[in-house]
LOLO-95052 format. One record per residue: y, x, z of N, C-alpha, C in turn; residue in one letter. Coordinates in steps of 0.02 Angstrom, whole numbers, plus 50000, padded with zeros to 5 digits. Last residue first. Layout:
YXZYXZYXZA...
***
This chain:
507415066150219507755061350212508475062250260S506345079250203506685075450232507135070350222P505335080150069505735083050105505975078950159A503445076650046504125074850025504535078350078L502205083350060502795087350012503425085850027E501435071850120502045078850146502065082150120D501085065050018501655061050064501815068750088L500655074049859500525071149923501095069949988P500305066449697500995067549752500985068049828W499975061449556499785063549618500365068149638R501035056549440500255055249457499705055749510P502545057849417502025063149474501165058849503K503645058249304503405054249330502575059549377A505275064149315504685067049324504295063249348Q506985066549228506575064549266506065064449277F508575074449231507835075549205507395072649263N509655072049306509385064749254508525069849217L509335073949466509295077449374509465072649372S509725067149627508925070649572509505070449499Q510095066949775510185067249736509825066649688T510465062749971509945064349925510275062549846E511245059450062511535059350025510975063849955G510535045350131510855054250152510805058650110A510785034750049511195035150111511195042750138K509705038649973510425039249960510865039449992L508585035350067508705042250027509505044050017R508655022650093508845027250144508805032250110L508665017549948509165016849989509275022850050Y507475019449933507825023649905508305022049933G506685012450028506575017450042507125022349983A507174998049977507405000750032507235009850052Y506674997549828507424998149838507495000249917A505494998549882505605004349839506445005249838I505014988449955504794991849987505344999149939M505384978249832505834978049918505794983949929A504684977149739505034980049726505554982149799G502904982949783503274976649773503864981049754N500964982149826501484983649795501974978949781D500774972649969500474975249888501224979749866T501274968050065500774972650103500644976250019C502364957950044502454966150030502064972250071F501774946150075502064948450019502254954749974E501504948550225500914948350183501264952350091A502734959750294502404952250280501844952450227R502094972750393502424970850344502034963050317P501774976150544501394974550475501964972950449F501394986850724501894983050666501554982150589Y501004986450873500614987150803501164983650770V500904993151024501294986550989501354989950905K500134995051202500614997251131500704990751081G499104994851295499904995051285500314994351250N497724997851246498345003951244498965000251274V497464982851223497224987851265497534993951305E498404981251112498574977151177498054979651222G498174988951004498684989851039498624985151116M496574983350986496744987351012497524989751037L497024969150928496544970250990496754977951031G497734973950812498154970550860497534969550938N496604976450751497064981750780497414979350829L495904964950748495764972050757496054975850790G496934957850665496444957350726495934961250759E496874965550538497594965450575497254962850653R495554967050492496164972150513496624971950556L495324954550464495014958350502495384964050530Q496314952250346496394948050427496034950150467K496994963150265496404961850283496784954150357N498544967450216498574958950247497634958850270A498344981450219498604978950300498444970250299S497694986150108497194981550150497564980650222V499214988950034498564983350034498064980150085G500134994750179499684994050100499234989950085G500164998050341500724996450274499924999650231A500464999550512499984997550465500274997050409V501115009350641501195004150602500725004150526V501085007450810500825009250747500985005750706L501595017250972501625012150902501555012050875E501345025351057500835019451063501255014651040K500935042551063501155039251035500875031651044L499965053451091500205049851154500785044551124E499045060151012500025060551021500435055551066T497985057251039498065064151024498825064951053E497825044351069497585048751124497865055051106K498145040350942498605036451010498375041951063I496995045350884497595047550860498095045350920A496085037250947496075041650943496555047750917R496375025250888496145025350967496415031450976R496075024150761496905026950786496745025750846C494595027350763495105032950727495945032750769K494125016950776494155021650840494615028150813I495055007050700494835006250778494745011850826I494215010250579495065011750600495055009950669F492955008450620492915014850587493905016550630T492994993950633492784995850686493215004350686D493284990350482493784990650526493574992750617V491944993450420492524996150375493494997250471V491094987850489491194995550486491614998450472A491834972550454491504976950530491484984250554D491224974050325492134970850344491914977550420V489704977250321490464978450293490974979450323F489584963850386489294970750422489874974850360A490014955450301490214955150361490214959850386R489324956350172490064959050191490344957950249A488194953250230488164958950208489104961950213I488264939450240487894942850318488234951050285D488534935550120489094934850169489024938950228A487324938450061487994941250030488264940750088R486574927750135486264937450134487094940050130T487074919050119487174918150151486974925750191Q486664917849951487474917549981487414916250064E485154928249898485764923549934486324921949967D484344935649879484944936949857485164930549845D483304948250013483654942249959484264942449937S483624966450014483934959850046483774955749979E484124978449956483254975949994483064969550028S485134977549883484414980349841483864976649885N485844978049960486024971849912485124974849909V485674991850057485614981750096485404976350032T486064999849949485235000249981485144992350008N487504994549958487334995649903486294994549931L487825000350083488154993350058487574990550011A487655010350075487445007850125487385000650104F488755015849988487865017149969487715012150006T489785013250057489755008549996489005009449972K489425021550162489595016550183489625011150119L490135034650077489105033850104488895025850143G491295033450051490655031149990490105031850026S492225032550160491925026850158491245027950103F492645042650295492615044250227492115034550208S494275052550341493745047150351493455047550299F494775062150495494725060350423494375053650442D495195067250613495485060650613495395058050524L493995073650768494505073750676494635064450657G492355074950789492875074350796493405075850752P491025061150763491405069850736491975071550775R490805051450729490305053150797490655061750785N491185047750655491585043250714491265047250749T490765046250504491395048950529491625048450606M490615026450494490625033750479491145040550480P489685017850583490525020050574490605026850532R488345009250481488835013950514489425012850525P488084993450485488064997050430488385002450478F486794978950530487234984850576487354991450532L486754960850513486614969150504486774973550531F486724950250591486154952150565485864958950523R487724947950682487584953550718486634953450661K488754941950620489034948050636488304951550659S488574932250470488314931650543488554937750559D490124926850370489214929450400489124930050442G491194922450338490594916350328489944919950348K491894930450313492164924050367491674921950370E491604938150221491524939550269491454933450315A492394931450115491714931950115491294932350179L493504935750134493484929450158492774927650143A493524950450090493404946550174493564940050174S493174948049979492604949950015492694948150094L494304942749917493664940249912492974941949951A495134954149957495394949349980494574944549969P494154965149847494534966349903494694959249947G494114964049720493634963549772493964961349833G495164954149601495164959449633494774957749709P493604952149528494174957049532494694950349546Y492374943649614492884944749554493234948349585S490774947049677491304945549670491894945649624L489364957149671489694948349646490044946149626G489194964649756489194957049800489034951849745L489834974549685489094975349706488774966849728L491144969649712490934971249638489914970449665K491144972449858491294966649843490974966849753A491154987649842490774982449887490784977749858T492264989549752491754990249733491374988149780K493414985949868493444982049779492564983949750D493234995049976493054985449983492924982149911F493315006349921492825005049943492764995949940A494935004249878494275007649833493895004249850E495225003250022495234999349967494924999049913G494985016650059494575009250104494695005250030A494605029249959494795026549997494805020250023A493075040549942493505035649918494035032749964D493385056850042493175053049977493485047949944D493955057850119493885063250124493375062250032V495635052450181494945049850165494655057450143S496255061950336496315056250281495635054250247E497665065450454496725062550433496925058950371G498995068050487498385069250538497505069350517L500245072450396499635068050388499175071650444I501805071050444501215075850447500485071750457K503345068850384502695066050396502355070850405Y504975065450359504735068450399503945066150417D505365051650291505335059650246505085065850289G506305044550439506105045850367505975052950328P505405055650573505995050250550505735047550495K503925058150629504595059450661505165053150638T502655048150603503155049850596503505053550630V500875054850545501295057350630502095053250578H499625044150478500215048350483500695049750551V498205041850411498255042850487498985047650471I497725035750253497795039850304498185039150362Q497095032550117496875030650170496775035950209T497175025649956497705030049995497275027250068H496965015549840497075024149818497095029449890G497355005849892496825006749856496395014549852G497645009250060497635005850003496985006449936S498465009750213497755009750170497985005750131V499015022050322499125020050264498555017650244L499725020550499498945018550460498965016550397L500915030050573500805027150548499945024750515A501475029750727500835032950690501045025250655L503345037950773502665032050779502205036550735F504675041250858504445043050813503785039750840P505795027150800505195033950764505375037050839Y505235010250825505655015950839505365023350831E505134997350734504715003050772505315007950780P505484978750735505534986450698505174989250741V505894964950687505454968050733505324973050696D506404959750539506624958850605506564964750641E505554969950418505774964350462506024965350544E505824983150338506344976950318506254970150355L505074991350412505724990050432506094985750390M503834988150328504044986650401504754986550437P504135000650226503794993050224504114986850289A503765011750255504445011550267504265000550249L502395014850174502615016950270503255012650314L503005011650067502465005150080502445008850175H503575022450029503745015850011503685011050035A502655033550043503405032350085503475026250079E501885027449936501555029450005502245027450050M502935032449815502685024749822502195023949904H504515039849840503535040949812503335034349862H505725037649707505335034649780504595038749764V506985043849624506275041149630506085041949687G508625035849586508125041049623507485037749640I510105038649508509495033749532509085039149553A511955035049511511395038049531510855034549533P512975028049380512475027349435512185030249472I513245023049228513415028949286513515027249354S512375013049184512905013449216513235017949243L511515024949123511925019049069512595016649083S510945027649183511135032649157511905029849111Y510195017749256510605022549290511195025549254A509375016449139509745011149156510225012949209L508675028849145509085025849073509605021549103S507825026349254508115032349249508955030049207R507205015249241507515016649320508215021249290G506305016349147506785010649149507455013349184M505795027449138506085028349100506695022649107A504865022249275505435029649304505865027749225T504365014149200504765011449273505205017049266G503505020349137503905013149105504415011349146V502805029849201503385033149146503775028449126L501875019549276502695026349316503035027649262L500985019949172501415015149202501795015749270A500455032849152500795030249098501475022149122G500045035349261500615039949252500905035249158M499925027749413499485028949346500205030749294L500125036749569499805032049530499825032249455G501475043949683500885041049621500705034649603P502875042349606502125041149597502115040549672G504155035449569504065041149531503265043149547A504765018049584504245023149593504035028649556T506745019149589506035019449563505525020649563Y508125013749623507775016849651507175014549604A510185014849574509245013049552508495014749599I511605009249643511035016049632510615011849609A512454999549642512705002849653512245010449655D512834982749556512604988749599512644996649600L513804975549493513844976749561513364983049585S513264976749362514044979749374514254980049437K512274968649344512184976649341512814979349371L512454957349492512484958749400512364966149420D512054945249570512254947749588512384950349489S511344931449663511814932249617512294938949622Q509944935349639510204938049715511254938749719A509494929649559509444926549606509604928049687E510124937749457510394929149464510034925849523N509044950249462509964949249468510274943949501L507924943649425508014944849513508714947649539T508074942049294507954935949364508174935749424K508364954949242508834948649230508724944849323K507164959449324507644962049309508154957749322I506194950249215506324952149289506654954349318L506324956149111506614947649112506624948149199P506254971949107506924965449101506864960449123L504634969749133505094973449169505844971049168L503874965049045503884960849126504444962649139R503274973848947503514966748921503574963148988R502804984649014503514984948960503804979448945V501894982349097502544984349140503254982149077H501064977949030501284973049014501804975949060D500654992548947501084985948902501424981748935R500144997649069500955000349045501174996949002S498964989549079499314989549123500134992649113A498224993048943498594985348979499054986849024L497945006848985498575007048950498764997948949E497375005549109497735009049115498175004549064P496414990449192496494995949127497144999849131V495594989849334496324990649297496124994749243V494194976449339494684985249369495534985649321G493434968949253493114971249313493534978549356G493954963249138493754968449149493404973849216Y494394951149184494144952249137493504957849106E495644955249251495004951549269494374950949247K496794959849198496264966849217495734961449226H497684947249186497764951649134496864956349149L497544943349312497094939249245497134944249206D498384951149381497724951449405497324949049315I499654958449367499144957749320498464956149342Q501054949949458500284952149464500104952249388S502734952649484502134949749436501624952249425H503714947549591503394953849565502654948149512L505544949049642505194944649615504594948649606N506894945749787506394951849757506004946849696H508584947849850508214944049823507554950249806A509354954349964509634949249950509104945249895L509084963650111508624962750071508974953350023L510734966350192509894966650193509524964950119G511674967650171511674959250201510814959750179E512134980550178512554976950238512064968750236E511374984250077511404989650151512004984050199S510314978949992511014976250009511184981350074D509394976049851509254975649914510074980849936Y508134968049759508924971049734509094973349827I506694971149633507114968749723507854974049703A505224968749546505904972249544506364968249623I503574974849506504084973049566504694975549558G502214973349439502924976049407503184970749473T500524979849481501034974649484501754977449463E499444989349432499654983549387499974977849420D500375004049477499835000349440499994994049394C501805006349484501335011849490500835008049485S503104998449472502744998449411502405006149410S504464994849544503994994949570503374995549497E506384996949568506054993249537505324998249553I507714990049675507064993449666506954991849614G509454993249676508914989649614508434993249626L510644994649794509964994949777509584992949716V512274996049866511654990249823511244994149759Q513254999549997512734998049939512144996249929M
***
């Protein structure tokens, strides 16, 4: 089975071809960073229009690189949600219309399920069941994964997602968009002993997260300290250390509660160097193992959509021609595949 994957949930247009026998054949990604940089964040209308411009050329390019063509496709998978409504509708309309014209099935994929499954595109993969930490600009969740489609959310953010907190704190420090990678790079130059930020919601039971207060703590620190490069680096380091420690504490707690020793970490923030080092250390302490997608599959991409769609199609799942984009779509509402 050869599946075309289409990702257009936010500010990246991703296309990929996944083959059930040969694996990932080709993938391409267009990032809208330069388009949104002057606004300091994603402008939904501009994002939607750029997806319209980019989809067809990227599909043609990816098919050529995969040495394939439209007639060789057996199915199409597209991101149906969650995400920006306009951006989702572009990819949804393209995927469903193209499938209809080719008389092949199409399936709407849950964006976070695709992130969760992205490490399965690597050679070394976890065995079910396992724990998953999903960390992105819009979601922060710890999930018990029994099998594809069978997810139980053990904890999630009650306010800002981790990626959102990274971007907002970066903006406080005068860093350019996208702020997360810039904040992480600045933190590398910081002194971890100068400032101590709180580790939110770690002094109470449970696995939920809260990062809004941490962002406010960073703002108050910025306003009370001198504005020089080293101070900004020290604040960035304190913020990153607090977020990473919070994830380590919560993941350690989840491991103890579930007795699962394999942890998948996925989503845009999973590319963060400090987070990877911290969770690798944790899993070494508990004689477990952590799995990350390769850096290019941490952010939104078509490969994870193609693979997630393939699994559901392989399990016999079908959908009607009536398509719907879902800007809000809880992960635990998915049916098992």
